[in-house]
C-alpha positions, 0 to 999 in steps of 0.5 A: 500499500501506498499514500499519495499526497497531491496539492490541489487549487481549491477550484479544481479540487472536486474534480481531481479527487474524483479522477483519483477514486474513479482510478482506483484511489481511496479505497480501504478495507470496505470503505473507498473514496477515502482521503484527508485534506486541509487547506493551506497556502502554496507558493511558487514562481512561473519561470521562463518556458513554463505554462501557468495555470495560475500566475505569470512569469518570474513573479511569485504566487501565493495559491489557496490550495487543498492537501489531499492525501489518500492510499493507493494499492500498488496495482494501481498506481500508474493508472491514479498518477496518470488521472492525476496528471490529465484531471489536475490543471497545473503544468506540473502538479506537486504530488508525492507517492510513499510506501507504507509499512503495514506490521 
């Protein structure tokens, strides 16, 4: 089992979560669409050559975003990451996938 953490702008929160759930993320035992989320502020500066969804080149941006965490079975990792990249509005979504040990 793995845990996906992704940062999503508020305007795309439901769209991205839905795509991840359809791809197989967020299932724990007899429960589905499981996640944890908290609102915070993301910071980034689009550089020359980027195509930012929000902001302009060489200008520091502060954006309300949601940090969303959910489990992902190893068998669906590639499908979930593909769904994330397809549904997320950012050119380069910020995410990580960490292996969860079960003792």
